[in-house]
VOGU-3710 file (C-alpha; in Angstrom, 3 decimals, decimal comma):
1> mnellgevdt> -17,332/4,411/0,390  -21,071/4,854/-1,188  -19,317/8,300/-2,852  -16,152/6,106/-3,983  -18,518/3,579/-5,687  -20,576/6,199/-7,598  -17,461/7,410/-9,045  -16,649/3,866/-10,014  -19,933/3,063/-11,518  -19,440/6,244/-13,819
11> yadstlrdeh> -16,289/4,885/-15,084  -17,221/1,106/-15,367  -19,505/-0,187/-18,009  -22,699/-2,056/-17,560  -21,063/-5,394/-17,665  -19,000/-4,429/-14,436  -22,243/-3,388/-12,589  -23,897/-6,577/-13,333  -21,294/-8,526/-12,019  -21,656/-6,500/-8,958
21> tavrekkskr> -25,097/-8,066/-8,276  -23,654/-11,896/-9,069  -20,402/-11,052/-6,514  -22,373/-13,093/-3,731  -22,956/-16,091/-5,703  -19,860/-16,827/-7,540  -16,378/-15,454/-7,777  -15,365/-13,506/-11,199  -13,126/-15,084/-13,626  -11,036/-13,151/-15,573
31> pqvplaqrgg> -9,316/-14,374/-18,883  -5,634/-14,874/-19,089  -4,123/-11,688/-21,144  -1,129/-12,595/-23,460  2,088/-11,489/-22,339  2,116/-8,969/-25,540  -0,764/-7,137/-24,151  0,046/-6,646/-20,823  1,433/-3,356/-21,645  1,300/0,194/-19,337
41> ldvpkvsaks> 3,613/1,748/-17,273  3,276/4,853/-15,357  5,326/7,634/-13,672  4,845/10,493/-11,819  2,373/13,123/-11,968  3,421/14,829/-15,008  1,464/16,968/-17,859  -0,093/15,703/-20,723  1,825/18,358/-22,567  5,328/17,333/-21,446
51> lghdhpdfar> 4,789/13,533/-22,073  1,988/13,458/-24,553  -0,155/10,880/-26,296  1,791/10,188/-29,111  3,790/7,056/-27,657  2,967/4,106/-30,192  2,220/2,291/-26,853  -0,362/4,470/-25,553  -3,416/2,434/-26,716  -2,158/-1,026/-25,094
61> etthlkgtve> -1,293/1,006/-22,055  -4,639/2,360/-21,963  -6,099/-0,759/-22,399  -4,497/-2,082/-19,395  -5,131/0,798/-17,125  -8,662/0,369/-17,743  -8,459/-3,251/-16,569  -6,294/-2,764/-13,727  -9,188/-0,238/-12,542  -11,943/-2,503/-13,551
71> tmarrilkle> -10,218/-5,114/-11,353  -9,582/-2,862/-8,617  -13,251/-1,884/-8,508  -14,404/-5,400/-8,142  -12,422/-5,836/-5,198  -13,982/-2,862/-3,814  -17,764/-3,540/-4,497  -17,112/-7,149/-3,014  -15,408/-5,914/-0,077  -18,622/-3,564/0,457
81> didhldlgad> -20,654/-6,698/0,424  -18,747/-8,705/3,246  -21,660/-8,560/5,249  -23,418/-10,888/2,818  -20,703/-13,231/2,148  -20,548/-16,771/3,919  -17,078/-16,634/5,547  -17,343/-19,595/7,438  -16,184/-17,559/10,782  -17,947/-17,168/14,299
91> ddtgfvqkld> -19,339/-13,910/15,317  -15,818/-12,048/16,670  -13,702/-13,461/13,847  -16,215/-12,341/11,116  -16,099/-8,583/13,007  -12,321/-8,631/12,660  -12,455/-9,932/9,112  -14,990/-6,835/8,310  -12,668/-4,430/9,511  -9,852/-5,816/7,904
101> geaeaaelsl> -12,205/-5,680/4,458  -13,190/-1,814/5,293  -9,518/-0,734/5,664  -8,425/-2,648/2,137  -11,471/-0,723/0,572  -10,129/2,378/2,187  -6,634/1,847/0,766  -7,863/0,987/-2,610  -9,917/3,803/-2,913  -7,037/5,843/-2,521
111> qlrqpyfgrm> -5,142/3,984/-5,028  -7,863/3,834/-7,782  -7,117/6,989/-9,011  -3,906/6,697/-9,894  -3,510/2,766/-9,472  0,327/2,541/-10,237  2,987/4,768/-11,411  5,749/2,809/-13,263  5,978/-0,358/-15,234  9,128/-2,440/-15,869
121> vvkiggrvtv> 9,422/-5,639/-18,175  11,915/-7,964/-16,435  13,668/-11,358/-17,457  14,319/-13,705/-14,657  15,658/-17,278/-15,566  14,312/-16,960/-18,827  10,777/-15,960/-17,841  9,650/-12,281/-19,101  7,295/-10,842/-16,056  5,688/-7,271/-16,161
131> lslakypfyd> 5,266/-5,247/-12,976  3,356/-2,183/-12,161  4,905/-0,117/-9,423  2,577/1,439/-7,135  2,409/3,691/-3,799  0,032/0,304/-2,584  0,256/-3,101/-3,425  -2,472/-4,773/-4,642  -2,838/-8,440/-5,468  -4,892/-9,683/-8,367
141> pggqysttdw> -5,526/-13,448/-8,156  -5,680/-13,353/-12,413  -1,994/-12,220/-12,301  -2,204/-9,565/-14,683  -3,268/-6,405/-12,869  -1,365/-6,855/-9,657  0,680/-4,028/-8,520  4,087/-4,218/-6,726  5,005/-1,812/-3,733  7,396/1,056/-4,659
151> rspvgqlfyn> 9,440/0,223/-1,425  10,132/-3,538/-2,656  13,717/-4,563/-3,876  12,510/-4,926/-7,253  10,904/-1,469/-7,355  14,540/0,070/-6,344  15,350/-1,134/-10,063  12,790/1,758/-11,446  14,790/4,244/-9,606  18,673/3,747/-10,186
161> davtwkagka> 20,613/2,688/-12,964  20,629/-0,432/-12,294  19,556/-3,007/-14,947  20,509/-6,329/-13,828  20,248/-8,040/-9,916  20,664/-11,467/-8,463  17,440/-13,069/-7,776  18,184/-16,206/-5,259  20,319/-18,204/-7,494  18,795/-16,806/-10,783
171> qgevllkrat> 19,870/-13,617/-12,682  17,590/-10,912/-12,872  17,425/-8,360/-16,235  15,605/-5,600/-16,738  14,275/-4,828/-20,315  12,138/-1,853/-20,100  11,259/0,783/-17,627  8,227/2,968/-18,256  6,821/5,911/-16,687  3,289/7,220/-17,378
181> dirdrqlqgi> 0,759/9,874/-15,825  -2,230/8,663/-14,687  -4,819/11,187/-13,322  -7,985/10,353/-12,496  -7,945/6,731/-13,885  -6,868/8,248/-16,789  -3,770/7,490/-19,016  -2,067/11,028/-20,184  1,219/10,461/-21,277  4,219/7,678/-21,495
191> adlylkpgae> 7,955/8,048/-21,055  10,529/5,464/-21,343  13,089/5,766/-18,951  15,240/2,711/-20,163  14,862/0,189/-23,573  17,061/-2,859/-23,270  18,832/-2,819/-26,932  17,178/-5,465/-29,277  13,975/-5,804/-26,773  11,929/-3,513/-28,862
201> dlaglavpig> 9,376/-5,907/-29,347  8,640/-6,733/-25,604  8,256/-2,789/-25,688  5,581/-2,361/-28,188  8,428/-0,513/-30,288  9,461/-3,333/-32,877  8,275/-1,955/-36,234  5,960/-4,780/-37,990  5,799/-5,245/-41,206  4,276/-3,061/-43,361
211> asreeaaaka> 4,069/-0,227/-41,008  3,337/3,102/-42,549  6,312/5,731/-42,314  4,610/7,721/-39,634  4,144/4,463/-37,425  7,910/3,403/-38,171  9,185/7,041/-37,342  6,848/7,203/-33,846  8,418/3,694/-32,721  11,527/4,767/-33,821
221> aaaaaalsgk> 11,609/7,874/-31,913  10,214/6,381/-28,902  12,792/3,512/-28,858  15,925/6,207/-29,335  14,465/8,103/-26,353  14,332/5,060/-24,322  17,690/4,231/-25,387  18,941/7,455/-24,507  17,750/7,257/-21,031  16,326/11,095/-21,524
231> gredvlmarl> 12,686/10,037/-20,474  13,784/10,325/-16,684  14,852/13,962/-17,169  11,587/14,468/-18,942  9,274/13,306/-16,210  11,313/14,854/-13,770  10,755/18,443/-15,653  7,392/17,974/-16,146  6,590/17,436/-12,521  9,048/20,077/-11,365
241> seaasggmrd> 6,837/22,620/-13,618  3,341/22,184/-12,115  2,213/24,357/-9,817  2,927/24,213/-5,626  0,052/22,831/-3,286  -0,935/24,162/-0,030  1,145/21,236/1,794  4,240/18,549/1,250  3,279/15,983/-1,535  5,233/12,543/-2,000
251> ivstiqpeqd> 7,847/12,410/-4,648  7,284/8,661/-4,972  6,685/8,531/-8,778  9,914/10,866/-9,497  12,566/9,897/-6,994  15,676/10,588/-8,154  18,683/7,796/-7,872  20,592/9,607/-5,692  17,330/10,282/-3,313  16,457/6,784/-3,462
261> aliraagrap> 20,105/5,469/-2,479  19,206/7,391/0,837  15,767/6,704/1,330  17,094/2,967/1,254  19,966/3,233/3,496  20,748/1,204/6,289  18,060/1,801/9,116  20,435/0,667/11,997  23,318/2,824/11,341  23,118/6,856/11,729
271> lvvqgpagsg> 22,688/8,707/8,514  23,880/12,710/8,071  22,280/14,020/4,857  23,593/17,380/3,597  21,481/18,965/0,956  20,844/22,481/-0,434  17,409/24,263/-0,446  15,305/22,601/-2,585  17,183/18,793/-3,155  14,090/17,276/-1,359
281> ktsvafhraa> 15,577/16,635/1,724  12,539/16,692/3,759  10,604/14,628/1,205  13,310/12,092/1,218  12,881/11,903/4,894  9,790/10,961/4,996  10,083/8,623/2,117  12,719/7,210/3,861  10,323/6,601/7,075  7,716/5,276/4,877
291> ylafkdrelh> 10,701/2,677/3,312  11,762/1,588/6,751  8,358/1,055/7,607  7,639/-1,491/4,811  6,221/-4,584/5,972  8,638/-6,908/3,931  11,290/-5,586/5,511  13,393/-7,633/7,690  11,535/-7,356/11,687  14,954/-5,994/13,373
301> eridpraslv> 14,961/-3,440/10,971  11,149/-2,725/10,468  9,809/0,550/12,508  6,333/1,327/13,615  5,555/4,852/12,648  3,585/5,233/16,076  7,005/4,271/17,795  8,998/6,812/15,874  9,423/10,392/15,787  10,134/13,458/13,482
311> lmpnrvladf> 11,317/16,413/14,519  10,829/19,737/12,690  12,151/23,340/13,174  8,763/24,655/13,820  4,916/23,985/13,724  4,227/25,655/10,508  6,549/23,616/8,584  5,237/20,418/10,800  1,702/21,018/9,688  2,882/21,906/5,778
321> askvlsplgl> 4,577/18,177/5,823  2,018/16,269/7,777  -0,044/16,465/4,316  2,278/13,565/3,013  1,494/11,322/5,946  -1,448/9,338/4,886  -0,064/9,013/1,124  2,734/7,453/2,413  0,760/4,887/5,059  2,352/7,214/8,144
331> dglpivtpea> -0,529/7,440/9,825  0,359/8,260/13,670  3,866/9,154/12,863  4,230/12,044/15,629  5,977/15,217/14,137  6,566/18,383/16,488  9,425/20,675/17,306  12,647/19,565/19,291  11,432/22,150/22,039  8,109/20,632/22,089
341> wmldqlgqsg> 9,721/17,279/22,492  11,758/18,096/25,351  8,838/20,368/27,282  6,928/17,008/26,723  9,807/14,930/28,251  9,843/17,242/31,166  6,055/17,362/31,656  6,218/20,949/30,997  3,916/21,282/27,781  1,663/23,979/27,726
351> evavvdrtln> 3,407/25,535/31,560  6,020/27,740/29,850  7,269/29,668/26,820  10,459/28,948/25,037  12,547/31,989/24,426  16,216/32,587/23,051  18,297/35,287/24,802  21,099/34,406/23,131  19,779/35,053/19,642  18,205/38,514/21,204
361> lllgdadrke> 21,648/39,616/22,567  23,475/38,552/19,534  21,310/40,845/17,492  21,061/43,876/20,014  23,418/46,296/21,052  25,694/44,505/23,730  29,319/44,994/23,452  31,596/42,621/21,344  32,887/40,812/24,767  29,432/40,284/25,972
371> kqtawlraka> 28,193/38,443/22,449  31,383/36,579/22,241  30,923/35,297/25,906  27,551/34,680/25,222  28,304/32,617/21,741  31,227/30,619/24,299  28,621/29,703/26,495  25,892/28,416/24,275  28,585/26,371/22,601  29,441/24,571/26,190
381> mgdakmldvv> 25,938/24,235/27,224  25,201/22,559/23,746  28,424/19,975/24,357  27,815/16,528/24,129  29,821/15,872/27,083  27,736/18,399/29,254  25,342/15,037/30,230  28,616/13,432/31,797  28,552/16,876/33,590  25,419/16,756/34,657
391> rralearfre> 25,914/13,175/35,813  29,087/13,932/37,831  27,490/17,025/39,522  24,514/15,184/40,694  26,596/11,778/41,630  28,371/13,785/44,118  25,198/14,803/45,940  23,667/11,355/46,040  27,075/9,968/47,356  26,807/12,164/50,220
401> rlerlqfktd> 23,362/11,306/50,746  23,935/7,379/50,447  27,029/7,907/53,343  24,286/8,293/55,822  21,849/5,447/54,963  21,862/1,364/55,458  18,948/-0,968/54,868  18,199/-3,894/57,103  14,909/-5,872/56,809  13,432/-9,206/56,921
411> lvleddkgka> 11,973/-11,113/54,157  9,777/-14,117/53,734  10,738/-16,464/50,844  9,706/-20,385/50,005  12,405/-22,808/49,780  12,424/-25,519/46,877  9,933/-27,435/49,183  7,357/-24,781/49,283  7,894/-23,901/52,871  8,006/-20,202/54,095
421> ktvtveltpr> 11,405/-19,056/55,420  12,095/-15,471/56,925  15,414/-14,457/55,889  17,178/-11,085/57,498  19,241/-9,164/55,090  21,451/-6,097/55,445  23,042/-3,755/53,207  26,066/-1,518/54,598  26,719/1,820/53,381  29,518/0,421/51,170
431> mldavltsal> 27,513/-2,096/49,741  24,581/0,283/48,994  27,652/2,907/47,459  28,611/-0,361/45,540  25,049/-0,797/43,785  24,905/3,347/42,767  28,545/2,826/41,273  26,949/0,142/38,888  23,987/1,971/38,217  26,048/4,856/37,515
441> ersasgeatv> 28,161/3,232/35,502  25,327/1,740/33,302  23,875/5,458/32,942  27,634/6,451/31,732  27,266/3,957/29,082  23,801/5,104/27,604  22,060/1,586/28,898  20,099/3,065/31,784  19,068/6,389/29,747  15,737/5,163/29,600
451> dglrrtferd> 15,037/4,088/32,840  17,243/6,497/34,636  19,272/5,912/37,753  16,322/5,691/40,100  14,803/2,465/38,420  18,254/1,088/37,663  19,325/1,464/41,536  15,902/-0,203/42,459  16,429/-3,134/40,362  20,081/-3,550/41,448
461> lvtrlmkaak> 19,264/-3,316/44,950  16,838/-6,287/44,694  19,573/-7,888/42,535  21,951/-7,298/45,789  19,452/-8,491/48,204  18,834/-11,983/46,342  22,624/-12,274/46,829  22,445/-11,496/50,251  19,717/-14,389/50,617  21,337/-16,548/48,653
471> rddaearlai> 18,920/-16,842/46,144  18,958/-16,577/42,442  15,457/-17,716/40,878  12,714/-15,565/39,418  10,251/-16,604/41,874  12,159/-15,190/44,836  12,920/-11,667/42,598  9,225/-11,446/42,270  8,807/-12,087/46,258  11,345/-9,282/46,960
481> erqlerelaa> 9,945/-7,142/44,854  6,539/-7,350/46,001  7,506/-7,194/49,462  9,893/-4,389/49,604  8,019/-2,048/46,978  7,272/0,641/49,637  11,084/0,510/51,407  12,932/0,108/48,300  11,066/3,391/46,906  11,361/5,093/50,115
491> lssrvfsidt> 15,457/4,301/50,036  15,590/5,380/46,396  13,948/8,763/47,207  16,089/9,522/49,710  19,260/9,259/47,659  17,599/10,511/44,383  15,009/13,194/45,670  15,663/16,688/43,372  13,567/19,438/42,520  11,971/19,445/38,638
501> plnearrllt> 14,651/18,929/36,475  14,612/22,417/35,012  15,021/24,017/38,605  18,282/21,548/38,994  19,534/22,656/35,735  19,233/26,230/36,568  20,341/25,630/39,739  23,899/24,219/38,448  24,293/26,766/35,718  24,396/29,450/38,335
511> rpdvlrdaak> 26,840/27,515/40,723  30,550/28,197/39,222  32,160/26,252/41,658  30,032/22,921/41,270  30,434/23,427/37,371  34,110/23,651/37,592  34,698/20,567/39,472  32,195/18,702/37,454  33,140/19,620/33,948  36,998/19,654/34,848
521> glldparvra> 38,643/17,112/32,642  35,268/16,604/30,719  35,295/19,862/28,565  37,567/22,090/26,725  39,122/24,409/29,511  37,722/27,661/27,214  34,362/25,906/27,260  34,919/25,423/31,086  35,450/29,286/31,523  32,459/30,207/29,679
531> lcsadpllkv> 30,460/28,287/31,492  31,846/29,564/34,805  31,728/33,368/34,256  29,237/35,632/34,435  26,399/34,836/32,353  25,640/37,981/30,170  21,766/36,511/29,288  21,037/37,966/32,956  20,974/41,326/31,432  18,567/40,374/28,372
541> hvstaamkag> 14,852/41,297/29,131  12,211/38,731/27,996  9,520/40,717/26,551  5,511/39,767/25,893  6,208/39,600/22,595  9,036/36,954/22,927  7,068/35,294/25,243  4,196/34,937/22,925  6,555/34,123/19,756  7,931/31,070/22,440
551> gatagrrmgw> 4,308/29,820/22,889  2,744/31,925/25,874  -1,010/31,631/25,769  -3,027/34,671/25,964  -4,532/35,260/29,029  -2,802/32,817/30,630  0,225/33,276/33,523  3,215/31,472/32,372  6,739/31,260/33,083  9,501/31,074/30,277
561> vdvlelpval> 12,452/28,635/29,717  15,817/29,435/27,686  15,920/27,169/24,479  19,471/26,522/26,016  18,364/25,336/29,250  16,197/22,670/27,999  18,960/20,172/26,793  20,363/20,489/30,271  17,471/19,999/32,204  16,819/17,191/29,664
571> cvkavtsglg> 20,308/15,617/30,866  19,107/16,058/34,735  15,711/13,807/33,799  17,912/11,612/32,007  20,058/10,923/34,862  17,572/10,699/37,406  14,214/9,257/35,979  14,761/8,572/32,382  13,679/10,019/28,841  11,956/8,064/25,887
581> rklargqdry> 8,794/7,243/24,313  5,937/7,147/26,517  3,998/4,363/27,068  0,935/3,454/29,314  3,661/2,567/32,013  7,327/3,606/31,900  9,105/4,218/28,414  10,605/2,659/25,701  13,293/3,623/23,140  12,113/4,988/19,652
591> dhvlvdeaqd> 11,994/2,734/16,491  13,507/5,555/14,660  14,390/9,210/14,980  14,131/11,587/11,787  15,581/15,294/12,262  14,544/17,906/9,687  16,687/21,460/9,255  19,561/19,313/11,584  22,409/21,829/11,623  20,213/23,641/14,201
601> lsplqyrllr> 20,632/21,087/16,981  23,726/20,662/19,154  25,938/18,044/20,131  23,980/17,382/23,182  20,639/17,285/21,700  21,928/14,440/19,307  23,499/12,517/22,324  20,478/12,519/24,122  18,234/11,288/20,982  21,143/8,529/20,176
611> evtrsgalsl> 20,289/7,454/23,783  16,540/7,059/23,827  16,391/5,512/20,285  17,000/1,833/19,009  20,871/1,331/18,149  22,171/3,467/15,055  18,343/4,569/14,201  19,050/8,489/13,581  18,416/10,097/10,255  19,447/13,490/10,034
621> fgdasqgihg> 18,693/15,834/7,119  20,131/19,558/6,734  22,080/22,289/5,110  24,525/24,009/6,393  23,978/26,967/4,376  20,593/27,586/5,943  21,984/27,239/9,955  20,732/30,130/11,332  21,513/29,105/14,994  25,363/28,418/15,090
631> yrgvsnwdqa> 25,463/28,961/18,700  23,539/26,192/19,601  23,557/24,136/16,658  26,360/21,633/15,064  29,427/23,655/13,926  30,071/20,823/11,235  28,214/17,086/10,354  31,273/15,249/11,955  30,313/16,633/15,680  26,473/15,141/14,923
641> laamggevgs> 28,079/12,084/13,802  30,273/11,452/16,820  27,785/12,727/18,786  25,588/9,864/17,506  27,958/7,222/17,669  28,455/7,294/14,016  31,536/7,391/11,918  32,937/10,577/11,388  33,586/12,081/7,606  30,408/9,791/6,607
651> trflrrtyrs> 27,937/12,716/5,510  26,191/12,032/2,373  25,402/14,621/0,134  22,205/15,867/-2,036  24,148/18,147/-4,329  21,073/19,037/-7,021  18,346/21,750/-6,223  14,872/20,771/-7,620  12,526/23,073/-6,188  13,657/26,025/-8,406
661> trqiadlsan> 14,400/27,378/-11,971  17,908/27,554/-13,125  17,684/31,665/-12,574  16,515/31,394/-8,726  18,949/28,720/-8,101  21,928/30,505/-9,815  21,221/33,586/-7,502  20,789/31,845/-4,323  24,319/30,041/-5,036  25,714/33,357/-5,140
671> vaaayakges> 24,133/34,442/-1,680  25,412/30,835/-0,194  28,970/31,449/-1,897  29,322/34,627/0,669  29,185/32,329/3,626  29,576/28,741/2,749  31,986/26,558/3,794  32,773/24,923/0,974  32,216/24,022/-2,646  29,793/20,744/-1,291
681> ylpeavprdg> 27,205/22,848/0,268  26,788/24,946/-2,662  23,331/23,996/-4,963  23,516/22,535/-8,531  20,499/23,827/-10,770  18,424/21,341/-12,466  18,098/22,309/-16,410  14,792/23,893/-15,654  14,429/27,583/-16,981  12,040/29,805/-16,029
691> anvrrvpcpp> 10,974/33,830/-15,583  14,291/36,124/-15,198  14,292/37,209/-11,469  12,817/40,453/-11,032  14,096/43,256/-9,059  11,381/45,766/-8,097  12,843/49,042/-6,561  10,663/51,148/-4,346  10,241/54,655/-5,631  10,413/57,543/-3,457
701> geslelvtar> 6,905/58,418/-1,996  5,526/55,204/-2,977  4,554/52,950/-0,127  6,400/49,253/0,141  3,052/47,715/0,764  1,643/49,488/-2,751  4,683/48,157/-4,587  4,832/45,009/-2,948  1,208/44,497/-4,151  2,059/45,289/-7,389
711> avkdvqalgf> 4,788/42,803/-7,435  2,433/39,749/-6,243  -0,005/40,839/-9,095  2,647/40,675/-11,663  3,573/37,139/-10,612  -0,075/35,968/-10,058  -0,733/37,556/-13,941  1,710/34,853/-14,917  -0,541/32,023/-13,450  1,170/31,467/-10,095
721> anvavirrra> -1,325/31,422/-6,848  0,453/29,976/-4,268  2,809/33,205/-3,384  4,945/33,984/-0,175  5,581/37,726/0,619  8,174/37,231/2,777  9,931/39,302/5,308  12,675/39,978/7,377  11,002/40,039/10,967  7,321/38,785/12,223
731> ggcvefaral> 6,596/41,941/13,770  4,205/43,794/11,325  3,147/40,926/9,080  -0,280/41,050/10,000  -0,285/44,823/9,279  1,255/44,163/6,027  -1,069/41,676/4,644  -4,019/43,966/5,414  -2,194/46,645/3,473  -2,108/43,936/0,651
741> vdedvdatai> -6,150/43,496/1,090  -6,283/47,067/0,856  -4,689/46,988/-2,699  -6,654/44,197/-3,987  -4,600/40,910/-2,977  -6,223/38,805/-1,168  -3,273/37,889/1,597  -3,325/36,400/5,166  -0,521/36,296/7,771  1,641/33,804/9,521
751> hdetgryrgg> 3,383/36,118/11,985  3,782/32,710/14,957  4,071/29,460/15,006  0,255/29,013/15,275  -0,122/29,800/11,804  -0,787/27,693/9,050  -0,767/27,886/5,233  -3,700/27,140/3,400  -2,563/28,205/0,113  -2,810/31,403/-1,727
761> vvvvpvhlak> -0,668/34,632/-0,960  0,348/35,025/2,229  2,859/37,074/4,411  5,359/35,068/6,461  8,733/35,954/8,323  11,742/34,716/6,938  12,392/32,225/9,624  8,876/30,571/9,460  9,170/30,420/5,807  12,143/27,922/6,377
771> glefdaavvv> 11,505/24,516/4,795  8,174/25,997/2,884  7,898/26,242/-0,812  5,530/27,972/-2,960  4,896/28,776/-6,790  6,605/32,246/-6,302  8,314/34,201/-3,457  8,310/38,383/-3,136  10,914/39,382/-0,824  10,501/42,499/0,830
781> gadesgyard> 13,301/44,703/2,094  16,102/42,895/-0,253  18,488/45,388/0,264  21,182/46,033/2,961  18,493/47,790/5,742  16,665/44,210/5,675  19,578/41,746/5,591  23,126/43,545/6,653  25,950/42,337/4,252  28,597/41,968/7,105
791> veydlrllyv> 26,255/39,848/9,362  26,299/36,186/8,385  22,925/35,601/10,423  21,331/37,839/7,695  23,024/36,584/5,038  21,992/32,885/5,962  18,506/34,387/6,555  18,544/36,344/2,787  19,030/32,496/1,391  16,504/31,013/3,063
801> avtrgqhala> 14,276/33,871/1,596  15,276/33,622/-2,221  14,859/29,921/-2,360  11,252/29,866/-1,303  9,923/30,022/-4,867  9,777/27,377/-7,311  9,127/29,220/-10,523  8,985/32,990/-9,845  10,996/35,505/-7,814  10,702/39,259/-7,161
811> lvhqgvvhpl> 13,027/41,251/-5,130  11,244/44,386/-3,901  14,028/46,698/-2,487  14,462/49,947/-1,018  17,178/52,279/-2,469  19,945/49,998/-4,078  19,274/46,018/-4,128  21,451/43,841/-2,024  25,020/43,474/-3,507  24,679/39,707/-3,533
821> lea> 21,123/39,886/-5,428  22,471/42,352/-8,321  21,934/41,072/-11,968
//
């Protein structure tokens, strides 16, 4: 805080510092500023070159910005002096107020460098008001320097094309939308996004009598730009031209209308978003979480980030994305991989490595029939109805055990006069079976997934015992639960005791007779046959390298689990002991679950997520063109919607790709067209030109490392610092990075999920580059030896590789460049 105040002091004038010493004696009074002087508007971080200082309203906006910064600085200084203020509170309350003050000061300190990014002039019921839009709201008692949260209803008007709205019974109207670039408390430029015809005077763009020819021309040009709506595109292009960072950054100031509509979509209805690489899907997902967590939302729709969940495909991307949490107010939001979440639910975190034997078989030398069987078996194991198959298989075992049991005990209950009375109650096998049937029905409906059959059965037993004792009051329930706690637990253990969920899943998957009976009428006959056929994965050797890639810790003896077994094991746990967000005692539903790269999760996983999340609170973001695990992912988005209980056919689309230049986007569209299922999945480039894609052949006699090093140096010479050298496989990435260092390229390597990207040049396998973005990408092996033309899996990886660069792309190839990458 002292460092911050030091920075504030260097900015603030001596009057501000004098007021700091007087803040203990009286509340500072700020003069009211006439509307005509309340200018200022601000936008995303765009370059001064793009927006410029030549806007006619620049001086007025600079004055407003300075006033806002000084007002915020006063507030921070006052909060630091809270120990000296007479708050009229006791010690405990004063301590809490001090903590609240420190939190407010910390939030304001983040906002001080860019107090707001957007400004609007609005008219409501005849009254004209100027609003400053910001990442965080700030209240100025004087009124003129307050800022409005971007997530507020009125904030939505800044992002979309609407210019009127209903404010209660009054009609609201937007007169001006303006974006400004503010960096380190300095105004860099202005761009008007919208101006109502005839409102030039309020925007400072009216030409005064006696104005010079130059001033009149400047104001006329600014007004014409605002009236044309060109400003929004200018602001976006300026932001997209900036260099990449070592982590994800927020897009609050440049959210596009189509993105804003998805961010603000209803929070209690399943949302599926299809968008090409670079369309901002992941950014939209996190900004949606921030919007849903907005404190002014209705309580039943508001989420607690700590009670929500984000699933991302790998830990490298999760770390990259985590940089955006604090700026969006999402501290505490868990970000994990689907595999890590499932292992945690199973209590197996750090105990086993996750391997994908199906992928190894499909890419190996197995015959065509074995590959087909493996694919069909994987699809069957990921079928949403596998939860019902598992429940039916376990039900048969539980009923068989229950046939041999009965329950008889004495209860001591008080009557309505407070007199203790002993009651003998007995439940026959038939009664116990009825209790189990009721619990199974609730499990099948999803009502009991969080608690599981065991807890549900015990609660229903208490209800049946109350009925036998002819009692229906809460006091009797508490007395029965207390007296019979051990007996009920012992009874349910005799019924529901199983091995670990993982071992039970493996046992079920190796019992064709049990599987066939349980799956009959639930799964398609072809899938039943695939499940009950000989498992081709038994022939696949799990190597040490595969174990390490799957999370095995060096020097520690660990087992492994196939990635396809995890959802089935989760079904076992869901049926028996339940799933959900872990609490100190028991489990609860998640407030909201967001899934990135959603095309790679199965319908079964979506059904399980649906049953442990508040009704409808699921948001999926993916790109069918980037799906690299078709055997265990959804075949189409309607499958995901159906598994989540959503409306089939309601997939929403992001069609523009913002990340890359037109040259890169056109090339990636050519790759995607080779396998994409429809035109809706192909990217549309924004009108941003850049360097031509470079095709760099590796001459005979020269090493691939040397040629790659030259390509990296070429893009660095263009001013790009963050460069990805993308290889087809993880093996050899470390050695390749060392070879680049020998060629005077300072490079690091990410070869497994423990790696973290910290900027600069990095050598990374294509599957771990997924979701990341860089200034430039150098794709090594951009030929058919690296990406086979007739293997769809390879083409999908190639699409991922060529869509990682924002501004430049180089294709290093041996022999002829890949046919889909030709000029």
